[in-house]
N, C-alpha and C positions, 0 to 999 in steps of 0.2 A: 426521483430522477424523471419519472414520466410527467409530473406536473410542471417541472422546470422546462422540459422540452416543449410542453404545450404553450407555456407563456412566451417562449422565444418564437415559436411558430406564429402565435397570434400577433405579436408585435411586428414581426416581419410582414404579415399579411396586411396589417393596418398601414404600415409604411408604404407598401406597394400600392395600395388603393389610393392613399393620399397623394403619392407622387404622380400617379396617373391623372389626378385631378388638377395638379399645379398648372398645367398648360392652360386649362380653362381659365383659371384665375388670372394668369398673366395676360392672356389674350383678351379677356373681358375688360381688364383695367386699361390695356392699350387701346381698346376700342373707343374709349372716351377722347382719345387724341385725334380721331379722324374728323374731318370736316363734316358739317351737318348734311351737306349735299352728296356725301359719299354713297354711291349706290349699294355698297356692301353693308350699309347701316339698315337696309330694308329688313323689316321684321317678317319672317316667313312662317313663324309658328308662335303660339303662346300657350302657357299652361299655368296652373295654379301656383303663383309665386314667381313667375318669370316669363321670359320671352327668348326666342332664338332668332338670331340675325343671319342674313345671308353670309356675312363674313365668317361667323362661327361655323356654319355648315361647310363652307369652302375649306376652311382650315382643317376641319375634321376629315374631309375628303383628301386633302393634301397629305395627311399622314398615311393614308392607304396608298396614295400615288408613290410615295417614297419607297414602298416595298415592291412596286411593280412599274418599271419604266414604260411599259406599253400603255399605261394610263396617263402619260405625261400631259397630254392636251385636254384631258377631261375636266369639265367644270360642273359644278353642282346643278346648274340650270339645264345641262344636257342629260342628266340622269332620268331614268324612268321613275314614275310616281312612287312605286314600291321601294325603290332604292333611296329616293329622297326621304320617304317616311322612316326608313331604317336609320339613316344618319341623324335625323331630327330626334328620334327616340333615344339614340345613344347620347346625344348632347343633353337632353332633358334628364336622363338617368345620372349623368355625371354631375350636373348642377344640383340635383336633389341629394346625391350622396355627399357632395361637397358641403352643403348646408348642414346636413345631419352630422357630419364629421366635426364641423366647427362647433356645433352645439355641445358635443361631447369633449371639446377641447383636445381632440386628437392631434390637432395641428401644433400643440405645444410639446408633444412627445419628442424627447432628445434624438432618438433615432431618425424620426421624421425630419427634424430640423437639419441634421447632418446630411441626410439624403437629399433634402431640398436644396441645400447649398451646392451639392455636387450636380444636381439636376440643372440648376440655374447656370452653373459654369458650362455644362455640356451644351445647353440650349444656346447660350451666348456664343460659344465656339462655333456652332453650326451656322448661326446667323452671320458671324464674322467671315467664315469660309464662303458663304453665299455672296456676301458683299464683295469679297476679293474676286470671285468668279464673275460676278455681274460687271464689275469695273473692267476686268480684263477682256470681256467679250462685248464691250460696247462697239457699236457699228463702226465708229471712227477708228478704233484700235484694230479691228479686224481688217478694214480696208487698208490701213497703213501697213499692216503685216503682209497682206497679200501683195501690195505694190512692191515691198522690199523683196519678197520671194520671187516675184516676176522679174525684177531687176537682176537678182542673183542668177536667174536661169538664162539670161540673155546670151551668155558666153558658153553655156553648157550644151551638151549633145545627148540625144537619145541614141543608144547603141543597140543594134540587133545582132545578137550572138547565137550561135549554136555551140554546144560543147559536149565533150565526152570526158567523164571522170572515171579513173581507175585507181587501184591501190598502189601500184608500183611504177617506177620509171620504165622498167623493161616492157611492161604491158603497154604503156603509152607509146613507146618507140615502135613496138610491133604494129600498133594500130596506125601510127603516123605513116609507116611505109605503105600501108594499104591505101589510105585516103590521099596521100600525096600523089600517087599514081592515078587514082580515080576519085576526084573530089565528090562526085555524085554519090559515092558510097558512104559519105559521112553520116547521113541520117540512119542508114541501115546499121552501120557499126555502132552508133549511139544506142539504138534499140537493143542490139545484141549484147553489148559489153559495158555500157555505162552503169556505174553503181548508184547513180542518182535516178532511181527507177521512175519517178513521176515525170521528170523532164525527158528521160529516155523514151517514154511512150510517145513523145512528140518529136522524136528524132533528134533530141538534144536542143530543140529550138526554144530559146528564152523569150523570143519576141523583143519588141523595143523596150528598153529599160534605161531610165535616167542614169547617166554615168556615176553620179554620186552614190547610187545604191549598190553598184557593183564593187567587188574587191579591187583595191587600187592596182594590184598587180595585173589583173585582167584588163583594166582600162588602159594602163600604160602600154601593154602589148597590143591591144586592139587598135590603138591610135597609130601603130607602126604598120598595120596591115592594109592591104588593098581589099576592095570588095571581093568576096568569095575566096580570099586567101586564108590558108590554114597555118596556125602557129606551131612552133616546136612545143614539146611538153613543158608545162609550167607547174612548179611545186606550189600547192595551195593547201595550207593546213596539213591534214594527213592524207591528202590525195595528190594525184598527178592529173593535170587537166590539159586537154587539147581544145583550142577554140577556133571557130571559123567565123570570120566577119561577114555577116550577111548584108548589112546595110548600116547607115547612120544618117542622122538628120538633126536639125536644130531642135533643142528641147521644146516639147509641146507644153504650152501654158494653158491650164484649164481656165474656163470662164469663171469670173468672180462669183456669179450667181450660183454656179454649180458646186462651189467648194466653201462658200462662206459659213454654212452651218457647221461643217466638220472643223473648219479653221477656228471658229468661235469656241467649240468644245476643246480643241487642242490648246488654245491660249488660256482657257480657264484652268485646265488641268496643270499646265506649266506654271501658271501664277501661284496655284496652291502648293505645288511641289517646291517651287523656289522659296516661298515664304516659310514652309515647314523646315526645309534644310537650313536656311539662313538663321531661323529662330533657334534651332537646336545648336547650331554653331556658336551663335552669340551668347547663348546661355552659359557656356563654360561649365558644363555639368561635371560634378565630381561624385562618383558613385562610391558610397561607403560600405556597401555589402557585396559579397561575392557568392 
């Protein structure tokens, strides 16, 4: 039993090592497709039996960047000398191991071949996802989406509300009697009695909020109020709410330059989600196990 376990463990280890090297093979082969004047073809190191290109170094760095979004803008050329050396040594080690593994015909192992197919599928999936994201976040698409959002906001309003939320209608009516006589006490009552504690600290003041973000019940009531007027208690989910209309204005539209980056990310995420959901739906999956 012990020897059998050892064999399985060794096979798994070999498979893992080889799979970690597949990316090098794929990228090295794809490197031949680049134009001769591609700056990424620049040789940045050589060793007995091979060379390392800038493209390979950047791809090795990109794998680290995938694990840490804070490194997103980092390039190989911006690294410190010792960091560059570390990456180059890692690439050389992988190339050396790859050649030795090939000499031993480890790439013919059945487990390796099965894992390789899965790896290629996963790699292609990630490249496909990246392509969807890239297309969705093209500048022209982002600008078109922004223009549509701006157009949709033309008839919208930003509403400034203060509110007090309590558990029962009786509590709401009791508070309403107080603030109806003395509207200036609204903020004080919110601090004392509202169960939404974070907003209560601000005297119930929500500030200006786009009407689409607010619950529709509150928007409908707010539009019937005059400035500084207080509503009757409103049933909202498991609460009773009293609102005070502080002010309203035409919806403010952020400048394109200020939102284009976040908008691009949002479009990329939506494109991926839409593709995944539609693909699952179109697949008509029938599950035979329970």
